[in-house]
N, C-alpha and C positions, 0 to 999 in steps of 0.2 A: 500494500502499498503505499510508503515511502515513494515508491518513485514517480505514486500519481499523485506528488506536490511541486508543481512547479507552472512559473507559466510554462502556459503553447509558447514552438515553439513561434518565428517567423509566419504565417501565412508565403510560401510564394508565388513567385510570377509563371502564372500556367496562360501558354498563348491560346487563347480564343473561349478562355476564362474570366470573373470577377469574383469579386471574391465578396462573402458579402462577409461572412458573422465566425465563429469558432463551433463548434456541438462537441467539442470533447479533445481532452489531452488524458496520456498513461504512459507508461513507462514502456511503450517499443509504439506508435506516433500519434501525433492527432487526425484528428478529424475534425472537416471545418468547413463552412454551408456556402458553396459558391453559385454563380448562374452563365450557365451553358450563354457564348452566344445565338450558336448556330447546330442545330435546332436551339428555342433559346428556352430556360428546361430547368430550375434546379435540383443541384447533382450535390452529394455526397462527395465528402476528395480528403481520400486517408493520405498522409500522408506520409514517410517513414520518420521516423526524427532523422538528424547526422551523427550524435555518437554512437548510432545502430551501427550506423554501414559498419566500419573494424569486427564488431563480435559476432559474428553467423548470423545476424540478424538479414540480412539480403537478402540469402535461398531464403528464408522460410517467407519472408514479403514472398518474392516475389512467387513459391513456390505455392500461397494465398493466392494470389493473378492467378495460377495455370486453374488453378481448380476452377475456382469460379467461374472464371472463361468455359470450361468444362460443365457447369452445374448449371450456369443465370438465368442460362433462357428456362427454364420451369416454373407457374408459376409460382412458387411456393416458396424461390428463393430470389433472395434480392437479387438486382439486375448492376454485369459489372460490365460498363460503358465504352470503357480504356483503357492503359495504361501506360506508366511513362516514370520518366524520370525527370524533374524539373529540371531547372537549366543550374541551380549550386550544385545537383549532386543524386536530388534525394529520390526516390523509390516513388511514387503516389499508384493509384486506383479514382478513378472514375466511380460512383456504383448511383444506384438512385436514393430520391434521396426518398425516408416516411418518417414527415412530420408528426402521424398519428402514434401516440403514446406504445413505446415494448406491454407487449403480455405483462412480465412482471411489474408495472407497473398498475396497468389496467386487474390484477387479478387482486393486490393491497386493496384496492379499491371498493370492489367488489367481487364476490365471486363472483361467475359465467353462469352463465345456464348452462341447461346441459344437452342443445336441441346443437350451442353457439362451440362444448369443452366438445366436442365428436366432430363439428363441422370441420374444428379447424385441427385436432387429433387425426383424419383423415386427410387431412391437407398436405400438414410438417413432416407424417411418414410417410402418404408418400416423396415426397421432399427426400427426407435422408435414405429408403428404400430407390432412390435414383440417383446417390451417390454410391449408397453401397454396392448397385447394381457395375456401378464405370470404374470398382474397387476402392473408393473412399470410405473412411472414417471421422464423421462431425468429431468426436469425440468430450463438445463439450455442448449441448442438447439442452436445453434450461429456459423459460418464459423471457429473462430477457437477452435472450441472442434469438428472437421471434419478434421480429418489427412489424408494420402493418402501416398497406400501403393507403392511399389515398383515396383505393377501393374498397378499403379493407378485407384485404385481403393479409394473409400472414403473409409472414417474407425472413426467411433462418437464414440468417444468416454467419457472422463468425467464423470464417472457416481458419481463422489463421492457426490453432493447431491441428486442426486433421492429417487426417497420413493414410497413408494407401492401408490394404488392408494388410498386408503381407510385411510391412515395415516389421520390424526388435521392436523399436525403442517408439512401443505404442502411451507410453503410461506418463508421459508428460502432460502434467496441467489438468482440475479438476476445479468441479465447481460439487463442494460434498454436501446440497442439500436434496442432490441428486444424483448420483455416483453412487454405483452400485457396491453392494459388501467387494466384493471383489478389486476392487477399488486398494482401498486399501492392507491389503494382504502388503508381507514379504518381498514377493516378488509381482507386481498392481503389471495391470497390462487391460488389453481392452478389446473387441473385436464389434461380430452383429449385435450377441448378445447384450453389450452394452451399450452400445446405443437404444435398443429394446427398452432396457430400462429407463434413458437420462426418457423417453419419450413417453411410458407412461408415470413415470415420473415431474411428468408435464403435463398432462392435462389428469393431473389428482389436482398440484397445485393452483390451474381454473375455478375445476368445482369445489375446493376446499381454501382458496382466498389463500390458502398457505404453505410448502414445501408438506412434502407427508407423515418426516418424522417430525418436525417442528411442534412443541409443543403452547400453548396461546398462558403466558404471566409464566410459563419454565425459562427452566434454563436449558439454550438453547447457543451453546459454543460447537465451536468444531468440536472436541472430543467428547461431548453428549449423545451430538444428529449422530456418529462414529457411530457410538456404544447404539444407539437405535437401530439404525441401519442393521448392523448382523450380528442381534441379535433377535429385535422385536418386529412381530407382523406387521402389516403396513393394517393403520387405522381405519375404521368400518368411514368413510361418508358420511356425516350425522347429518342427511336433507333426508326430506318423503319426498324431493320428485327425483330420484336418481333410484333409480332400480338392484335389485341384488345381481341381477348378469352384466354391470357394469362393474359394481365391486370386484365381480369375478374378472374382470376381464382385468383391471388397475392389478392384483394380482397378484397372479400368474405372471406379468410385464414386465415386475416387481420380485416377484422370484426373487430367492437369498440364493441359487443354486442356477447358473447361467443353463444349463441344461435343461431344464426350469418353464425356462423361457420362451415367447413367438419363438420361431425359432429366423421370423424373418421380418423388418418392420411393414412391410407386403402383409404377411398374418396378420398382426396387430392394426392395421386400421380395418380389414376387415373382418376382424372381431367386434370393431367399434360403427360398424357396418349394419354387421347384424344385432346390436342394439339399437340402434336408428332406425330398423326394419319391425323388431319387436315394439316401438313405441309408436310408429306408426307417422316417424315424420322422415322429410324427406331424404334418401339416401346423398352423400355426397362419394364423388366419380372418383375415381385413386389415377396419380396423374402419373405413368411411370417413364422414365427414358431404357430402351429394353437392348440392349448392345448384343441377347439374345431369346429365343424364348425363352421362355423360364412355365415349370411345368405346371403351376398357379392357373399360366394362362388359362389353359382349356377350362377352369373349374367354376369358370365366369356363366352360368345360363344365363344372364342378361348381357353383353358387352358393356350398353353402357355403364359397371360402376369400374370396370376398370377404361382407362381409356389410355391407351399405349404413344411417346412421340416418340422422335429421333431427336437424337442431339446433337447441335452449330457450335460452336465452338469461333470463341473471335478468334480464338489466340493457334496457327495450325500447329505451335511448339507444346502440346500441352504437355504435361508430365503427372501423369500416366497419357501416353495419347489417347484422345479420344474412340480412335477403331473403331470400323468401318460401324453403321449404324441399324440398319433395314440392308435385312436379302429380297429384290424383287427377281421381276423378267425384266431380264439383260434388253429383251425386244421391244417392252411396254413398261416403265419407266415409273405408272402412274399409278400398275398393278398394286394393289393392296399385299401385306405378306396373311399364310394363310396361318396363323393363327387365332383363338380361342378371343379372342382383341379388339375391339376396334382396329380400320387401316390408323398406319402413320399420316400424319398433312404435315404436306409440305409449304414453305412457303414464296413458295413459286409455283403453285397445282393451278391447273388455267382456270379462269374467271367466268366462267360457266360453270365451273362444275363446283364452285366452292359455296361451302354449306354456313350458316350464320355465323359473326367468327366474334369474340370478345378477345381483344387489343388488352395484353398487358404492359405499358408499357410502348418503345417503339418495336423493341427487335424479339415478343415474343409473342405470335400468332398461336392463337388455339381455337381448332376446327370443331367447337359444340359452343351454346348460346351457358346461360351465366351455370357457374362454380358450383351454384344449389340444385338442378333443375335432375331431375334424375334420369331423363329424356332427352333425345338432341330430335330438333328441327329439324327439318330436311325439307330444301327443295328439290323436285324431279332435274338431274342433267335435259340441259338441250339434247333435242331427239331423242326421250323416252319419251315413250307409254304414258299417255297420261290418267291420271286414276282413275276408275271404274267409277266416283258418282264425278263427276265432271266435265260440261256437258261437250263436248268433243267442234271443234265453230264447222269444222266440216258438215252435223248433223243440219246447221241454217240447206244447203243447198236441196234437200230434198225436197221442200218449199213447192220448186222449182220447176220438177222432175217433170211432170204432166206439161210442165204448156211448154217444157224441152221435147217431150213426151213427140205431142200434136206440131210444133214447128218441123218436126220432120215427117210431116206427112206432106207430102210437094203436089199429091191429086188430091186432095181433100177441101168440094167447091167450099166459093165466100162463102153459101147461106150456109152449111155442115161448121163452117168454121166459126161461124157468127155463137150458132147457136152449142159450136161447144166452148164459147168466153165467157159466152152465162152462165154456164152450166156451174167452171169452175171459177165462176165471181158469187155465182149462192151457197156450194161448196165453200170456197173461205167464207163468209161470209158464219157459215156455221160452223166452225172450226170457229172462231174469232169468239160467237158465241159461248160455247160448248166450254171452252180453255181459260173464262175467265165465271162460267159456272164455276170447273172445275176446279178455278183455283183459291174463290170463296169462300168453296165450303167443306175445303181447306183449313181454311184462315181460320172461319168458325168453329174448327174442331181442336186447330190447334193451338189459340189462344182464349184464354181466359174473358166473356169480356169485360168494359172497360168504360173506367168513363174518361171524358172527353180528355184529353191537358188545354188546358186552361192553356190559349196560347199568349211568347212573350217577346217583347221588343226588345226586352235589354241583354245584353254573354254579361257573367255575375264571370270578373277575373279570378283567377285564382293565381294565388304569391307559387312559383316556384323554389322560393325559401323555404317557404314555413316550414316550421320544427325542424332548421340549422343553426345549429348552436355557431355564435359570431365566435372566434379566438380571439382574445387581449387584443388593445395595440400598446402602443406604446409604453413599452415593454424596458426600466431603463433600472441603469443599474449606476448604486456610486457608493463609495469610501467616506466613512463617518464616524470617526478616535478610530478605535477599535472593531468593526462592522462593518460590512454589507448589506445596503439596503437597498429592495425592489422598492421598484413601482412601476401602475401600467391601469389597461381601465379601460370599463364593461363599454364595450358600444356601444351594447343593447341592452339597459338593463333591466330585472324582470325581478320577481318577490318570492325569494328562497335562495336565491344563485349564489354559489362559493368557489370556493376557488381549490383547488388542489397543486401546493410543489415540493420538486424537491430540488436535492443539490446533486449538481452531474460534473461525476470526469470520462477519459475514456476508460475507464478501464468498470465505469459502479453507477449506480448512481443509487443516493441517499436515500431516509425515508420520505417516504411522501406522509404529506402532510395536509387540514382543513382548514380554510382562513375564509371568512364571509369578505375582507377589508381589504383595500384593492392595494397593501403595502405585508411586506415581509420583511423581518432583519434576521441576519443571521450572522458569525463570529466570517472574518475574512478567511481563506482560504489560502495554507502557509505559506502558499507555493507563490504568493500573491493577485488570486486570477481567481473570482469564486464566481459559478454558471450556474439556473437554475432556471425550469422548468415552468411553465405556470398553462393549467388548461380551464378551462372556466367548463363551471358542471347547474346546469337547473335547479329544478327542486324534483322534477322529475325523474332525472336520472340522466339524463343526455348529454352529453358532455361537450365542447371542440375540440379542437387540435388542441396542440400545444403551442403554445410558443417560448424561448428557448434566450438567453442572452447572461450576457460573462459583466464580470466589467472590466473598464483598463487596467 
C-alpha cells in the first residue's frame, strides 16, 4: 500500500489525445482520462511509471497489452483501442472509459437483485471461459475488477497478473476475500478451478453486499479471512428471494477442494442459467470465443443459450498467439461451422445477410439483439423464400388473370368481348363486397366492442430523459490546512437526494460513505494528491454515473 502514497506522474503528451484528468494512481502505473481527437471519445489511458522500466515490469506491461488485445473484443471484457510508447519512453494502453461505479462500489452500496446478479454472473463467466480457451488465467477476479460500461454491461479488466495456463509461475498476486484455500498453501498455485472459485465468490458478493467470509461487525483482517476460507463452509445467503438451488451452485463453485468445483467457467455459467430458468427469468446467453470444438457445445438444445464468436486481435504478434479461430468451408468463407452452437459472426459479412446487431464500442460487433433476450430476431436473407404467413406480392397478379385470358382470345366478337367485360365488372364488385363483409365479420369476432375514443388534437410531449439521474457537476477540490475539501453541485435537486463518495487510487478504493450535503472533507493523501468519486443517488435508489476529481 505504501507504493500508492505518491503523487501521480505528469501525464505524457500523446499525439491525437488531449489530457483531461487523473483517474487513479498506484505502485505500477497511473491511469488518466484523455479525450481522443479522432474519433472523438473519452478514453482511459494506463501509463507505466518511469521508475518501473528497469525492474522487469515492462515485460509484464507488454504481456497485459497482448492479453487484452487478444480478448478485448469480447462484450464483457474492457476494450483496448491501442498501445504504444510515449515520447518520454513510457509504455501506455488506451482503453475503454467506463464512468459508472465498479461492481465493488455498487455492491457495498446495496446488494444486487437476484436477476441482475445472475445476469452479470453469466456474462462475466463467459468472459473468463473465453480467456481460458485462449490459454489465459485471470487470477484476480473480484467485483472491483468488473467495470460497468455506459450501456450497463459488465466489463472485466485488470489482466496485469494474468498468466498462461501452462505457466509455472502462476501464484503471484491475489485478493484474499475472493481467493480459494489452495492460494494460501505452502506451494500456492492457480488454474481454471481458481478462477471458478473467484467467479462464485464474486457472484456471492453481489448478492450479499460483502465478500463470502466477511462477518459484519466482526474481525475481518487478512488472517481472519484466510482461516475462515480454509476451514468454514460457505455461509448461507440470508435473503428470501434467493432459491436453495442458487446456494448450492455457489457452494459447489467455492468448494474447498478444486476437484469438487465446476470443471470450467462455462459449466458454472450454465448452472446459473438453470437457476434463471427455475425462476422464470430471461436466460442470459453465454458469449464465448471458441478456438476448437468443445464437447459441451453440443449439449445446448437451444443454440441461443451459447453464442460462439471469432477472435479478433489488434496485435498480430500476440503472446500467446491467437491462432486459427474458425474452421470453415474453403470454397465458401461465409458457411457456418458445423457445431451445436450458433454460427460465428464476421465483421465483414455481407450487409444483406446481417442480423440485428448490438454495438459495443467501435470494435465489437455482436450478431444478436440485447444480451438479456433469450432469442434472436432474424431477417430472411435476400432471395430467401418468404415465410408462409407473408403475402407474396405476386399474388396480386392473380386478379388480372381473367383479363389476360380474355385478351389472348383474338377471335372473339366485339359484342361477346363487351359482355365479357360486363361480366368481369360484376364479378369484381361481388368480390369487393364479399371481402368487405368477411373483413368486418373477422374484426367483430377478434375485437371486443369498445367505446370510440375521443379524438385528440394535441400530442403529449414525452421526455426521453425522464427518470435519468444526472451526475453531479462542478466537482472541485482544494487543500485547507491539513485536509482536502471537495464540493459539487446537484444539477437537478429532488427531495431525498443523497451522495455516495469514496477516495480512490489505482490500487484500490476506500470505503463508500453517504452524505446529504454537497461537500466532504478528508485527510490529505500522504503523496500530496487526494482523489474522490461522487455519485448522486435518488430517494428510490436510482443513481447517476460517478464524477471524479483530484486535488492539485
